[in-house]
C-alpha positions as CSV (number, residue, x, y, z in Angstrom):
1,X,135.0,133.9,84.3
2,X,135.2,136.4,87.3
3,X,133.8,135.6,90.7
4,X,130.8,137.9,90.4
5,X,129.7,136.1,87.3
6,X,130.1,132.7,89.0
7,X,128.1,133.9,92.0
8,X,125.4,135.2,89.7
9,X,125.2,131.8,87.9
10,X,125.2,130.0,91.2
11,X,122.4,132.1,92.6
12,X,120.4,131.6,89.4
13,X,120.8,127.8,89.2
14,X,120.1,127.5,93.0
15,X,116.9,129.5,92.5
16,X,115.8,127.4,89.5
17,X,116.6,124.1,91.2
18,X,114.8,125.2,94.3
19,X,111.8,126.2,92.3
20,X,111.9,122.9,90.4
21,X,112.3,121.0,93.7
22,X,109.2,122.8,95.1
23,X,107.3,121.9,91.9
24,X,108.3,118.3,92.2
25,X,107.3,118.1,95.9
26,X,103.9,119.7,95.0
27,X,103.5,117.1,92.2
28,X,104.1,114.3,94.7
29,X,101.7,115.7,97.2
30,X,99.0,116.2,94.6
31,X,99.5,112.7,93.3
32,X,99.2,111.2,96.8
33,X,96.1,113.3,97.4
34,X,94.6,111.9,94.2
35,X,95.5,108.4,95.2
36,X,93.8,108.7,98.6
37,X,90.7,110.5,97.4
38,X,90.0,109.2,93.9
39,X,87.3,106.7,93.3
40,X,88.6,105.4,89.9
41,X,91.9,103.7,90.5
42,X,90.5,100.1,90.9
43,X,88.6,100.4,87.6
44,X,91.6,101.0,85.4
45,X,94.4,98.5,86.0
46,X,95.9,97.3,82.6
47,X,97.8,100.5,81.7
48,X,98.9,102.2,84.9
49,X,99.9,105.6,83.4
50,X,96.2,106.1,82.5
51,X,95.7,107.1,86.1
52,X,97.4,110.5,86.5
53,X,98.2,110.0,90.2
54,X,100.7,107.2,89.5
55,X,102.5,109.3,86.9
56,X,102.6,112.3,89.2
57,X,104.1,110.5,92.2
58,X,106.8,108.7,90.2
59,X,107.8,111.8,88.2
60,X,107.6,114.2,91.1
61,X,109.8,111.9,93.3
62,X,112.5,111.7,90.7
63,X,112.4,115.4,90.0
64,X,112.8,116.3,93.7
65,X,115.8,114.0,94.1
66,X,117.6,115.2,91.0
67,X,117.0,118.9,91.8
68,X,118.2,118.4,95.4
69,X,121.4,117.1,94.0
70,X,121.7,120.2,91.8
71,X,121.1,122.5,94.7
72,X,123.9,120.7,96.8
73,X,126.3,120.7,93.8
74,X,125.9,124.4,93.2
75,X,126.0,125.4,96.8
76,X,129.1,123.4,97.7
77,X,130.8,124.1,94.3
78,X,131.2,120.4,93.8
79,X,131.8,119.4,90.2
80,X,131.2,115.7,90.9
81,X,127.6,116.5,92.1
82,X,127.2,118.9,89.2
83,X,128.1,116.4,86.5
84,X,125.9,113.8,88.2
85,X,123.1,116.4,88.2
86,X,123.6,117.2,84.5
87,X,123.6,113.5,83.5
88,X,120.6,112.6,85.6
89,X,118.7,115.6,84.5
90,X,119.5,114.8,80.8
91,X,118.2,111.3,81.3
92,X,115.1,112.6,83.1
93,X,114.3,115.0,80.2
94,X,114.7,112.2,77.7
95,X,112.2,110.0,79.7
96,X,109.8,112.9,79.9
97,X,110.0,113.4,76.1
98,X,109.6,109.6,75.5
99,X,106.5,109.4,77.7
100,X,105.0,112.4,75.9
101,X,105.6,110.7,72.5
102,X,104.1,107.4,73.8
103,X,100.9,109.1,74.9
104,X,100.7,111.0,71.6
105,X,101.3,108.0,69.3
106,X,99.3,105.5,71.3
107,X,96.4,107.8,72.4
108,X,93.9,105.6,70.6
109,X,95.2,102.4,72.2
110,X,95.1,104.0,75.6
111,X,91.4,104.8,75.1
112,X,91.0,101.1,74.2
113,X,92.7,100.0,77.4
114,X,90.5,102.4,79.3
115,X,87.3,101.1,77.8
116,X,88.3,97.4,78.2
117,X,89.2,97.9,81.9
118,X,85.9,99.5,82.6
119,X,84.0,96.7,80.9
120,X,85.9,94.1,82.8
121,X,85.1,95.9,86.1
122,X,81.4,96.1,85.1
123,X,81.2,92.4,84.2
124,X,82.9,91.4,87.6
125,X,80.4,93.7,89.5
126,X,77.4,92.5,87.5
127,X,78.2,88.7,87.7
128,X,79.5,88.8,91.2
129,X,82.8,87.2,90.4
130,X,85.6,86.9,92.9
131,X,87.3,89.9,91.3
132,X,84.4,92.1,92.4
133,X,85.9,93.4,95.6
134,X,84.1,95.9,97.8
135,X,86.5,98.7,96.6
136,X,85.7,98.0,93.0
137,X,81.9,98.0,93.7
138,X,82.1,101.2,95.7
139,X,84.3,102.9,93.1
140,X,81.9,101.9,90.2
141,X,78.9,103.2,92.2
142,X,80.8,106.4,93.0
143,X,81.5,107.0,89.3
144,X,77.9,106.4,88.3
145,X,76.6,108.7,91.0
146,X,79.2,111.4,90.5
147,X,79.1,111.6,86.7
148,X,75.3,110.8,86.4
149,X,75.9,107.9,84.0
150,X,75.1,104.2,83.9
151,X,77.2,101.3,82.7
152,X,80.1,101.7,80.2
153,X,78.1,102.5,77.1
154,X,74.6,102.6,78.7
155,X,72.3,100.9,81.2
156,X,71.9,97.9,78.8
157,X,75.4,96.8,79.9
158,X,74.0,95.8,83.3
159,X,71.2,93.6,81.8
160,X,68.7,92.8,84.6
161,X,71.1,93.7,87.4
162,X,71.2,97.5,87.2
163,X,72.6,98.9,90.5
164,X,70.8,101.5,92.4
165,X,73.7,104.0,91.8
166,X,72.2,104.4,88.2
167,X,69.0,105.8,89.6
168,X,68.2,109.4,88.5
169,X,66.2,110.3,91.6
170,X,67.4,110.7,95.2
171,X,66.5,108.9,97.4
172,X,65.8,106.0,95.1
173,X,63.7,103.3,96.7
174,X,61.6,102.1,93.7
175,X,62.2,98.6,92.3
176,X,61.8,99.7,88.7
177,X,63.6,103.0,88.8
178,X,64.7,105.3,86.0
179,X,68.3,105.2,85.0
180,X,70.8,107.6,83.4
181,X,70.9,107.2,79.6
182,X,74.5,108.0,79.0
183,X,77.3,105.5,79.6
184,X,80.3,106.4,81.8
185,X,83.2,105.8,79.4
186,X,82.8,109.1,77.6
187,X,82.5,111.1,80.8
188,X,85.4,109.4,82.4
189,X,87.6,109.9,79.3
190,X,86.8,113.7,79.4
191,X,87.7,113.8,83.1
192,X,91.0,112.0,82.5
193,X,91.7,114.3,79.5
194,X,91.2,117.4,81.7
195,X,93.6,116.0,84.3
196,X,96.2,115.2,81.7
197,X,96.0,118.7,80.3
198,X,96.7,120.1,83.7
199,X,99.5,117.6,84.3
200,X,100.9,118.3,80.9
201,X,101.1,122.1,81.6
202,X,103.0,121.4,84.8
203,X,105.4,119.0,83.0
204,X,106.1,121.5,80.3
205,X,106.9,124.2,82.9
206,X,109.3,121.8,84.8
207,X,110.9,120.8,81.5
208,X,111.7,124.4,80.6
209,X,113.2,125.0,84.1
210,X,115.2,121.7,83.9
211,X,116.6,122.7,80.5
212,X,117.7,126.1,81.7
213,X,119.3,124.5,84.8
214,X,121.1,122.0,82.7
215,X,122.5,124.7,80.4
216,X,123.8,126.8,83.4
217,X,125.4,123.8,85.1
218,X,127.8,123.4,82.1
219,X,129.7,126.7,82.5
220,X,129.7,126.3,86.3
221,X,131.2,122.8,86.0
222,X,133.9,124.1,83.6
223,X,134.8,126.9,86.0
224,X,135.0,124.6,89.0
225,X,137.2,122.3,86.9
226,X,139.6,125.0,86.0
227,X,139.8,126.2,89.6
228,X,140.5,122.6,90.8
229,X,137.3,122.6,92.8
230,X,134.8,119.8,93.1
231,X,135.7,116.7,95.1
232,X,136.0,118.0,98.7
């Protein structure tokens, strides 16, 4: 392999890894933004990947670290870094595939986790148990106000303790006010599904970039090996 071909491959893998690193950094920032501004995290606790922000932050952090290693390995022509990059990227891609399979196979069970968590939060709020923290109460009120829904399956879930956030009019000062008919579980599922579609499109894009980067790192590693480069 002549030097011009090596330089071309180096430039290409540097570009791909830098692009992937930027994507990973954006994913982390977007996940952190969701964590700070979302009103739903305290309502879903049993199965943490249900909440997209957690998955975004963890995945994005790993991607940025691995891609940075690939950038350094290509730039310094260091085969030790390149083989470490190849191995870590291969493991990361396997984890991404495994997570995708888990969500596909257990999509029904995930919906059950989602519904059960919401019901537990509602019972804590309604009965005033110690688990009913101010954040949980505020989050549930925010969900009902934002999505114009009441309870998990309907206002009957609240019994005689229907919160004012279920009121259909604004401002709502009446004692016997009118409530939203639809429960929140369906609307929240649709909201989460929309977020996962957007997240899934980003993950597929990163997966393609990672696969191409991994393929290019192999001939570069072989060339550096033959030239005796790699550990300085």
